[in-house]
CHARMM internal coordinates of N, CA and C (Angstrom, degrees):
IC EDIT
DIST 1 N 1 CA 1.4568
DIST 1 CA 1 C 1.5542
ANGL 1 N 1 CA 1 C 110.55
DIST 1 C 2 N 1.3537
ANGL 1 CA 1 C 2 N 119.32
DIHE 1 N 1 CA 1 C 2 N -36.01
DIST 2 N 2 CA 1.3960
ANGL 1 C 2 N 2 CA 120.32
DIHE 1 CA 1 C 2 N 2 CA -178.24
DIST 2 CA 2 C 1.5576
ANGL 2 N 2 CA 2 C 111.52
DIHE 1 C 2 N 2 CA 2 C -65.10
DIST 2 C 3 N 1.2872
ANGL 2 CA 2 C 3 N 117.84
DIHE 2 N 2 CA 2 C 3 N -36.56
DIST 3 N 3 CA 1.4544
ANGL 2 C 3 N 3 CA 118.80
DIHE 2 CA 2 C 3 N 3 CA 179.39
DIST 3 CA 3 C 1.5454
ANGL 3 N 3 CA 3 C 111.74
DIHE 2 C 3 N 3 CA 3 C -63.83
DIST 3 C 4 N 1.3151
ANGL 3 CA 3 C 4 N 118.46
DIHE 3 N 3 CA 3 C 4 N -38.33
DIST 4 N 4 CA 1.4268
ANGL 3 C 4 N 4 CA 119.27
DIHE 3 CA 3 C 4 N 4 CA 178.24
DIST 4 CA 4 C 1.5309
ANGL 4 N 4 CA 4 C 113.76
DIHE 3 C 4 N 4 CA 4 C -66.53
DIST 4 C 5 N 1.3831
ANGL 4 CA 4 C 5 N 114.42
DIHE 4 N 4 CA 4 C 5 N -36.47
DIST 5 N 5 CA 1.4827
ANGL 4 C 5 N 5 CA 115.80
DIHE 4 CA 4 C 5 N 5 CA 178.10
DIST 5 CA 5 C 1.5072
ANGL 5 N 5 CA 5 C 110.23
DIHE 4 C 5 N 5 CA 5 C -66.52
DIST 5 C 6 N 1.3692
ANGL 5 CA 5 C 6 N 120.38
DIHE 5 N 5 CA 5 C 6 N -45.11
DIST 6 N 6 CA 1.4623
ANGL 5 C 6 N 6 CA 123.09
DIHE 5 CA 5 C 6 N 6 CA 179.39
DIST 6 CA 6 C 1.4710
ANGL 6 N 6 CA 6 C 111.74
DIHE 5 C 6 N 6 CA 6 C -62.04
DIST 6 C 7 N 1.3178
ANGL 6 CA 6 C 7 N 117.60
DIHE 6 N 6 CA 6 C 7 N -40.17
DIST 7 N 7 CA 1.4619
ANGL 6 C 7 N 7 CA 120.91
DIHE 6 CA 6 C 7 N 7 CA 175.61
DIST 7 CA 7 C 1.4964
ANGL 7 N 7 CA 7 C 114.93
DIHE 6 C 7 N 7 CA 7 C -61.20
DIST 7 C 8 N 1.3542
ANGL 7 CA 7 C 8 N 114.82
DIHE 7 N 7 CA 7 C 8 N -43.67
DIST 8 N 8 CA 1.4391
ANGL 7 C 8 N 8 CA 122.64
DIHE 7 CA 7 C 8 N 8 CA 177.83
DIST 8 CA 8 C 1.5006
ANGL 8 N 8 CA 8 C 112.72
DIHE 7 C 8 N 8 CA 8 C -65.83
DIST 8 C 9 N 1.3493
ANGL 8 CA 8 C 9 N 113.95
DIHE 8 N 8 CA 8 C 9 N -41.29
DIST 9 N 9 CA 1.4916
ANGL 8 C 9 N 9 CA 118.63
DIHE 8 CA 8 C 9 N 9 CA 178.81
DIST 9 CA 9 C 1.5527
ANGL 9 N 9 CA 9 C 110.11
DIHE 8 C 9 N 9 CA 9 C -64.90
DIST 9 C 10 N 1.2831
ANGL 9 CA 9 C 10 N 118.31
DIHE 9 N 9 CA 9 C 10 N -40.15
DIST 10 N 10 CA 1.4384
ANGL 9 C 10 N 10 CA 122.19
DIHE 9 CA 9 C 10 N 10 CA -179.09
DIST 10 CA 10 C 1.5222
ANGL 10 N 10 CA 10 C 108.72
DIHE 9 C 10 N 10 CA 10 C -66.77
DIST 10 C 11 N 1.3137
ANGL 10 CA 10 C 11 N 117.38
DIHE 10 N 10 CA 10 C 11 N -41.30
DIST 11 N 11 CA 1.5099
ANGL 10 C 11 N 11 CA 117.14
DIHE 10 CA 10 C 11 N 11 CA -179.41
DIST 11 CA 11 C 1.5227
ANGL 11 N 11 CA 11 C 108.84
DIHE 10 C 11 N 11 CA 11 C -70.29
DIST 11 C 12 N 1.3144
ANGL 11 CA 11 C 12 N 120.29
DIHE 11 N 11 CA 11 C 12 N -37.62
DIST 12 N 12 CA 1.4256
ANGL 11 C 12 N 12 CA 121.28
DIHE 11 CA 11 C 12 N 12 CA 178.88
DIST 12 CA 12 C 1.6025
ANGL 12 N 12 CA 12 C 112.12
DIHE 11 C 12 N 12 CA 12 C -65.00
DIST 12 C 13 N 1.3272
ANGL 12 CA 12 C 13 N 112.83
DIHE 12 N 12 CA 12 C 13 N -38.18
DIST 13 N 13 CA 1.4780
ANGL 12 C 13 N 13 CA 115.68
DIHE 12 CA 12 C 13 N 13 CA 178.15
DIST 13 CA 13 C 1.4966
ANGL 13 N 13 CA 13 C 112.23
DIHE 12 C 13 N 13 CA 13 C -65.82
DIST 13 C 14 N 1.3593
ANGL 13 CA 13 C 14 N 115.38
DIHE 13 N 13 CA 13 C 14 N -43.31
DIST 14 N 14 CA 1.4774
ANGL 13 C 14 N 14 CA 116.97
DIHE 13 CA 13 C 14 N 14 CA 177.50
DIST 14 CA 14 C 1.5219
ANGL 14 N 14 CA 14 C 115.93
DIHE 13 C 14 N 14 CA 14 C -65.73
DIST 14 C 15 N 1.2864
ANGL 14 CA 14 C 15 N 113.65
DIHE 14 N 14 CA 14 C 15 N -31.72
DIST 15 N 15 CA 1.5063
ANGL 14 C 15 N 15 CA 120.04
DIHE 14 CA 14 C 15 N 15 CA 177.49
DIST 15 CA 15 C 1.5170
ANGL 15 N 15 CA 15 C 108.72
DIHE 14 C 15 N 15 CA 15 C -67.75
DIST 15 C 16 N 1.3326
ANGL 15 CA 15 C 16 N 115.24
DIHE 15 N 15 CA 15 C 16 N -45.09
DIST 16 N 16 CA 1.4822
ANGL 15 C 16 N 16 CA 116.91
DIHE 15 CA 15 C 16 N 16 CA 176.50
DIST 16 CA 16 C 1.5499
ANGL 16 N 16 CA 16 C 112.14
DIHE 15 C 16 N 16 CA 16 C -63.40
DIST 16 C 17 N 1.2717
ANGL 16 CA 16 C 17 N 118.55
DIHE 16 N 16 CA 16 C 17 N -39.41
DIST 17 N 17 CA 1.4612
ANGL 16 C 17 N 17 CA 122.22
DIHE 16 CA 16 C 17 N 17 CA 177.28
DIST 17 CA 17 C 1.5268
ANGL 17 N 17 CA 17 C 110.12
DIHE 16 C 17 N 17 CA 17 C -62.00
DIST 17 C 18 N 1.3462
ANGL 17 CA 17 C 18 N 118.38
DIHE 17 N 17 CA 17 C 18 N -43.92
DIST 18 N 18 CA 1.4554
ANGL 17 C 18 N 18 CA 123.27
DIHE 17 CA 17 C 18 N 18 CA 179.81
DIST 18 CA 18 C 1.5142
ANGL 18 N 18 CA 18 C 110.86
DIHE 17 C 18 N 18 CA 18 C -62.44
DIST 18 C 19 N 1.3360
ANGL 18 CA 18 C 19 N 115.52
DIHE 18 N 18 CA 18 C 19 N -41.57
DIST 19 N 19 CA 1.4657
ANGL 18 C 19 N 19 CA 120.11
DIHE 18 CA 18 C 19 N 19 CA 177.94
DIST 19 CA 19 C 1.5409
ANGL 19 N 19 CA 19 C 111.68
DIHE 18 C 19 N 19 CA 19 C -65.34
DIST 19 C 20 N 1.3230
ANGL 19 CA 19 C 20 N 117.40
DIHE 19 N 19 CA 19 C 20 N -38.18
DIST 20 N 20 CA 1.4628
ANGL 19 C 20 N 20 CA 120.32
DIHE 19 CA 19 C 20 N 20 CA 177.61
DIST 20 CA 20 C 1.5595
ANGL 20 N 20 CA 20 C 110.68
DIHE 19 C 20 N 20 CA 20 C -64.51
DIST 20 C 21 N 1.3234
ANGL 20 CA 20 C 21 N 116.07
DIHE 20 N 20 CA 20 C 21 N -44.76
DIST 21 N 21 CA 1.5274
ANGL 20 C 21 N 21 CA 121.15
DIHE 20 CA 20 C 21 N 21 CA -179.56
DIST 21 CA 21 C 1.5612
ANGL 21 N 21 CA 21 C 106.59
DIHE 20 C 21 N 21 CA 21 C -62.58
DIST 21 C 22 N 1.2737
ANGL 21 CA 21 C 22 N 117.96
DIHE 21 N 21 CA 21 C 22 N -48.86
DIST 22 N 22 CA 1.4595
ANGL 21 C 22 N 22 CA 121.22
DIHE 21 CA 21 C 22 N 22 CA 177.50
DIST 22 CA 22 C 1.4631
ANGL 22 N 22 CA 22 C 115.06
DIHE 21 C 22 N 22 CA 22 C -56.28
DIST 22 C 23 N 1.2476
ANGL 22 CA 22 C 23 N 117.46
DIHE 22 N 22 CA 22 C 23 N -46.19
DIST 23 N 23 CA 1.4919
ANGL 22 C 23 N 23 CA 124.55
DIHE 22 CA 22 C 23 N 23 CA 178.93
DIST 23 CA 23 C 1.5350
ANGL 23 N 23 CA 23 C 107.88
DIHE 22 C 23 N 23 CA 23 C -62.33
DIST 23 C 24 N 1.3167
ANGL 23 CA 23 C 24 N 119.92
DIHE 23 N 23 CA 23 C 24 N -47.34
DIST 24 N 24 CA 1.4659
ANGL 23 C 24 N 24 CA 122.09
DIHE 23 CA 23 C 24 N 24 CA 177.32
DIST 24 CA 24 C 1.5045
ANGL 24 N 24 CA 24 C 111.36
DIHE 23 C 24 N 24 CA 24 C -61.00
DIST 24 C 25 N 1.3175
ANGL 24 CA 24 C 25 N 118.70
DIHE 24 N 24 CA 24 C 25 N -42.87
DIST 25 N 25 CA 1.4567
ANGL 24 C 25 N 25 CA 121.55
DIHE 24 CA 24 C 25 N 25 CA 179.08
DIST 25 CA 25 C 1.5335
ANGL 25 N 25 CA 25 C 111.90
DIHE 24 C 25 N 25 CA 25 C -61.11
DIST 25 C 26 N 1.4112
ANGL 25 CA 25 C 26 N 117.22
DIHE 25 N 25 CA 25 C 26 N -43.60
DIST 26 N 26 CA 1.3890
ANGL 25 C 26 N 26 CA 119.27
DIHE 25 CA 25 C 26 N 26 CA 179.57
DIST 26 CA 26 C 1.5025
ANGL 26 N 26 CA 26 C 114.34
DIHE 25 C 26 N 26 CA 26 C -68.20
DIST 26 C 27 N 1.3966
ANGL 26 CA 26 C 27 N 115.03
DIHE 26 N 26 CA 26 C 27 N -37.53
DIST 27 N 27 CA 1.4661
ANGL 26 C 27 N 27 CA 119.72
DIHE 26 CA 26 C 27 N 27 CA -179.20
DIST 27 CA 27 C 1.4960
ANGL 27 N 27 CA 27 C 111.91
DIHE 26 C 27 N 27 CA 27 C -67.44
DIST 27 C 28 N 1.3129
ANGL 27 CA 27 C 28 N 117.88
DIHE 27 N 27 CA 27 C 28 N -29.55
DIST 28 N 28 CA 1.4743
ANGL 27 C 28 N 28 CA 119.72
DIHE 27 CA 27 C 28 N 28 CA -176.28
DIST 28 CA 28 C 1.5245
ANGL 28 N 28 CA 28 C 113.96
DIHE 27 C 28 N 28 CA 28 C -107.31
DIST 28 C 29 N 1.2694
ANGL 28 CA 28 C 29 N 115.66
DIHE 28 N 28 CA 28 C 29 N 12.89
DIST 29 N 29 CA 1.5193
ANGL 28 C 29 N 29 CA 120.75
DIHE 28 CA 28 C 29 N 29 CA -173.11
DIST 29 CA 29 C 1.5460
ANGL 29 N 29 CA 29 C 108.76
DIHE 28 C 29 N 29 CA 29 C -60.12
DIST 29 C 30 N 1.3132
ANGL 29 CA 29 C 30 N 120.45
DIHE 29 N 29 CA 29 C 30 N -36.46
DIST 30 N 30 CA 1.4292
ANGL 29 C 30 N 30 CA 121.82
DIHE 29 CA 29 C 30 N 30 CA -176.08
DIST 30 CA 30 C 1.5822
ANGL 30 N 30 CA 30 C 114.26
DIHE 29 C 30 N 30 CA 30 C -93.72
DIST 30 C 31 N 1.2771
ANGL 30 CA 30 C 31 N 114.81
DIHE 30 N 30 CA 30 C 31 N 2.60
DIST 31 N 31 CA 1.4680
ANGL 30 C 31 N 31 CA 119.74
DIHE 30 CA 30 C 31 N 31 CA 176.95
DIST 31 CA 31 C 1.5434
ANGL 31 N 31 CA 31 C 107.96
DIHE 30 C 31 N 31 CA 31 C -73.47
DIST 31 C 32 N 1.3551
ANGL 31 CA 31 C 32 N 117.74
DIHE 31 N 31 CA 31 C 32 N 130.92
DIST 32 N 32 CA 1.4194
ANGL 31 C 32 N 32 CA 122.03
DIHE 31 CA 31 C 32 N 32 CA 176.72
DIST 32 CA 32 C 1.5547
ANGL 32 N 32 CA 32 C 108.77
DIHE 31 C 32 N 32 CA 32 C -64.35
DIST 32 C 33 N 1.3681
ANGL 32 CA 32 C 33 N 113.56
DIHE 32 N 32 CA 32 C 33 N 132.39
DIST 33 N 33 CA 1.4563
ANGL 32 C 33 N 33 CA 117.02
DIHE 32 CA 32 C 33 N 33 CA 177.04
DIST 33 CA 33 C 1.5123
ANGL 33 N 33 CA 33 C 115.13
DIHE 32 C 33 N 33 CA 33 C 82.16
DIST 33 C 34 N 1.2902
ANGL 33 CA 33 C 34 N 119.42
DIHE 33 N 33 CA 33 C 34 N 1.80
DIST 34 N 34 CA 1.4841
ANGL 33 C 34 N 34 CA 119.89
DIHE 33 CA 33 C 34 N 34 CA 178.02
DIST 34 CA 34 C 1.4535
ANGL 34 N 34 CA 34 C 112.44
DIHE 33 C 34 N 34 CA 34 C -74.74
DIST 34 C 35 N 1.3026
ANGL 34 CA 34 C 35 N 114.56
DIHE 34 N 34 CA 34 C 35 N 136.68
DIST 35 N 35 CA 1.4684
ANGL 34 C 35 N 35 CA 121.46
DIHE 34 CA 34 C 35 N 35 CA 177.45
DIST 35 CA 35 C 1.5310
ANGL 35 N 35 CA 35 C 104.96
DIHE 34 C 35 N 35 CA 35 C -118.81
DIST 35 C 36 N 1.3579
ANGL 35 CA 35 C 36 N 112.91
DIHE 35 N 35 CA 35 C 36 N 122.75
DIST 36 N 36 CA 1.4848
ANGL 35 C 36 N 36 CA 120.86
DIHE 35 CA 35 C 36 N 36 CA -179.66
DIST 36 CA 36 C 1.4696
ANGL 36 N 36 CA 36 C 112.67
DIHE 35 C 36 N 36 CA 36 C -63.76
DIST 36 C 37 N 1.3377
ANGL 36 CA 36 C 37 N 115.28
DIHE 36 N 36 CA 36 C 37 N 145.23
DIST 37 N 37 CA 1.5136
ANGL 36 C 37 N 37 CA 121.85
DIHE 36 CA 36 C 37 N 37 CA 173.46
DIST 37 CA 37 C 1.5140
ANGL 37 N 37 CA 37 C 108.71
DIHE 36 C 37 N 37 CA 37 C -82.29
DIST 37 C 38 N 1.2896
ANGL 37 CA 37 C 38 N 119.85
DIHE 37 N 37 CA 37 C 38 N 149.12
DIST 38 N 38 CA 1.4288
ANGL 37 C 38 N 38 CA 126.64
DIHE 37 CA 37 C 38 N 38 CA 173.53
DIST 38 CA 38 C 1.5443
ANGL 38 N 38 CA 38 C 106.71
DIHE 37 C 38 N 38 CA 38 C -115.08
DIST 38 C 39 N 1.2751
ANGL 38 CA 38 C 39 N 112.65
DIHE 38 N 38 CA 38 C 39 N 140.72
DIST 39 N 39 CA 1.4772
ANGL 38 C 39 N 39 CA 118.33
DIHE 38 CA 38 C 39 N 39 CA 177.69
DIST 39 CA 39 C 1.5445
ANGL 39 N 39 CA 39 C 108.97
DIHE 38 C 39 N 39 CA 39 C -121.16
DIST 39 C 40 N 1.3513
ANGL 39 CA 39 C 40 N 114.89
DIHE 39 N 39 CA 39 C 40 N 111.84
DIST 40 N 40 CA 1.4832
ANGL 39 C 40 N 40 CA 118.62
DIHE 39 CA 39 C 40 N 40 CA -176.14
DIST 40 CA 40 C 1.5504
ANGL 40 N 40 CA 40 C 109.85
DIHE 39 C 40 N 40 CA 40 C -118.12
DIST 40 C 41 N 1.3488
ANGL 40 CA 40 C 41 N 115.04
DIHE 40 N 40 CA 40 C 41 N 138.76
DIST 41 N 41 CA 1.4248
ANGL 40 C 41 N 41 CA 119.85
DIHE 40 CA 40 C 41 N 41 CA 178.32
DIST 41 CA 41 C 1.5294
ANGL 41 N 41 CA 41 C 109.26
DIHE 40 C 41 N 41 CA 41 C -129.37
DIST 41 C 42 N 1.2423
ANGL 41 CA 41 C 42 N 115.84
DIHE 41 N 41 CA 41 C 42 N 155.15
DIST 42 N 42 CA 1.4879
ANGL 41 C 42 N 42 CA 118.18
DIHE 41 CA 41 C 42 N 42 CA 172.40
DIST 42 CA 42 C 1.5078
ANGL 42 N 42 CA 42 C 109.40
DIHE 41 C 42 N 42 CA 42 C -147.39
DIST 42 C 43 N 1.3257
ANGL 42 CA 42 C 43 N 114.03
DIHE 42 N 42 CA 42 C 43 N 147.99
DIST 43 N 43 CA 1.4985
ANGL 42 C 43 N 43 CA 117.73
DIHE 42 CA 42 C 43 N 43 CA -179.08
DIST 43 CA 43 C 1.5598
ANGL 43 N 43 CA 43 C 109.60
DIHE 42 C 43 N 43 CA 43 C -82.54
DIST 43 C 44 N 1.2370
ANGL 43 CA 43 C 44 N 115.95
DIHE 43 N 43 CA 43 C 44 N 137.78
DIST 44 N 44 CA 1.4898
ANGL 43 C 44 N 44 CA 120.87
DIHE 43 CA 43 C 44 N 44 CA 177.24
DIST 44 CA 44 C 1.5453
ANGL 44 N 44 CA 44 C 110.77
DIHE 43 C 44 N 44 CA 44 C -123.40
DIST 44 C 45 N 1.2832
ANGL 44 CA 44 C 45 N 116.03
DIHE 44 N 44 CA 44 C 45 N 114.41
DIST 45 N 45 CA 1.4809
ANGL 44 C 45 N 45 CA 117.78
DIHE 44 CA 44 C 45 N 45 CA 178.28
DIST 45 CA 45 C 1.4795
ANGL 45 N 45 CA 45 C 114.02
DIHE 44 C 45 N 45 CA 45 C -65.19
DIST 45 C 46 N 1.2887
ANGL 45 CA 45 C 46 N 115.46
DIHE 45 N 45 CA 45 C 46 N 143.36
DIST 46 N 46 CA 1.4910
ANGL 45 C 46 N 46 CA 118.88
DIHE 45 CA 45 C 46 N 46 CA 178.86
DIST 46 CA 46 C 1.4999
ANGL 46 N 46 CA 46 C 106.24
DIHE 45 C 46 N 46 CA 46 C -113.74
DIST 46 C 47 N 1.3436
ANGL 46 CA 46 C 47 N 112.48
DIHE 46 N 46 CA 46 C 47 N 116.01
DIST 47 N 47 CA 1.4891
ANGL 46 C 47 N 47 CA 120.28
DIHE 46 CA 46 C 47 N 47 CA -177.75
DIST 47 CA 47 C 1.5616
ANGL 47 N 47 CA 47 C 108.93
DIHE 46 C 47 N 47 CA 47 C -116.98
DIST 47 C 48 N 1.2561
ANGL 47 CA 47 C 48 N 116.82
DIHE 47 N 47 CA 47 C 48 N 161.77
DIST 48 N 48 CA 1.4829
ANGL 47 C 48 N 48 CA 119.53
DIHE 47 CA 47 C 48 N 48 CA 172.87
DIST 48 CA 48 C 1.4786
ANGL 48 N 48 CA 48 C 112.40
DIHE 47 C 48 N 48 CA 48 C 108.82
DIST 48 C 49 N 1.2655
ANGL 48 CA 48 C 49 N 115.52
DIHE 48 N 48 CA 48 C 49 N -169.72
DIST 49 N 49 CA 1.4700
ANGL 48 C 49 N 49 CA 124.45
DIHE 48 CA 48 C 49 N 49 CA -179.33
DIST 49 CA 49 C 1.5095
ANGL 49 N 49 CA 49 C 108.95
DIHE 48 C 49 N 49 CA 49 C -70.22
DIST 49 C 50 N 1.3169
ANGL 49 CA 49 C 50 N 115.16
DIHE 49 N 49 CA 49 C 50 N 150.30
DIST 50 N 50 CA 1.4774
ANGL 49 C 50 N 50 CA 117.27
DIHE 49 CA 49 C 50 N 50 CA 174.78
DIST 50 CA 50 C 1.4961
ANGL 50 N 50 CA 50 C 110.96
DIHE 49 C 50 N 50 CA 50 C -145.54
DIST 50 C 51 N 1.2487
ANGL 50 CA 50 C 51 N 117.73
DIHE 50 N 50 CA 50 C 51 N 168.92
DIST 51 N 51 CA 1.4585
ANGL 50 C 51 N 51 CA 121.65
DIHE 50 CA 50 C 51 N 51 CA -176.60
DIST 51 CA 51 C 1.5016
ANGL 51 N 51 CA 51 C 109.77
DIHE 50 C 51 N 51 CA 51 C -82.38
DIST 51 C 52 N 1.3162
ANGL 51 CA 51 C 52 N 117.77
DIHE 51 N 51 CA 51 C 52 N 151.10
DIST 52 N 52 CA 1.4353
ANGL 51 C 52 N 52 CA 122.68
DIHE 51 CA 51 C 52 N 52 CA 179.06
DIST 52 CA 52 C 1.5573
ANGL 52 N 52 CA 52 C 109.91
DIHE 51 C 52 N 52 CA 52 C -64.46
DIST 52 C 53 N 1.2901
ANGL 52 CA 52 C 53 N 117.85
DIHE 52 N 52 CA 52 C 53 N 133.26
DIST 53 N 53 CA 1.4699
ANGL 52 C 53 N 53 CA 118.96
DIHE 52 CA 52 C 53 N 53 CA 177.80
DIST 53 CA 53 C 1.5395
ANGL 53 N 53 CA 53 C 110.72
DIHE 52 C 53 N 53 CA 53 C -132.90
DIST 53 C 54 N 1.2778
ANGL 53 CA 53 C 54 N 117.17
DIHE 53 N 53 CA 53 C 54 N 162.22
DIST 54 N 54 CA 1.4810
ANGL 53 C 54 N 54 CA 121.07
DIHE 53 CA 53 C 54 N 54 CA 177.16
DIST 54 CA 54 C 1.5340
ANGL 54 N 54 CA 54 C 107.81
DIHE 53 C 54 N 54 CA 54 C -63.51
DIST 54 C 55 N 1.2856
ANGL 54 CA 54 C 55 N 117.02
DIHE 54 N 54 CA 54 C 55 N 146.40
DIST 55 N 55 CA 1.4612
ANGL 54 C 55 N 55 CA 118.84
DIHE 54 CA 54 C 55 N 55 CA 174.18
DIST 55 CA 55 C 1.5281
ANGL 55 N 55 CA 55 C 110.21
DIHE 54 C 55 N 55 CA 55 C -121.59
END
COOR INIT
IC SEED 1 N 1 CA 1 C
IC BUILD
């Protein structure tokens, strides 16, 4: 259960960040000299030994 919560929290956090970047880009689109921010993510597999967790 803990893994699902952390995965969901990470996804929600990144979604909120993407929305903030998009809102900032839209709000400043007509500002002279404005350069839009880019938000890039990538999946990273986690391999190897891990600590015991609740399931």
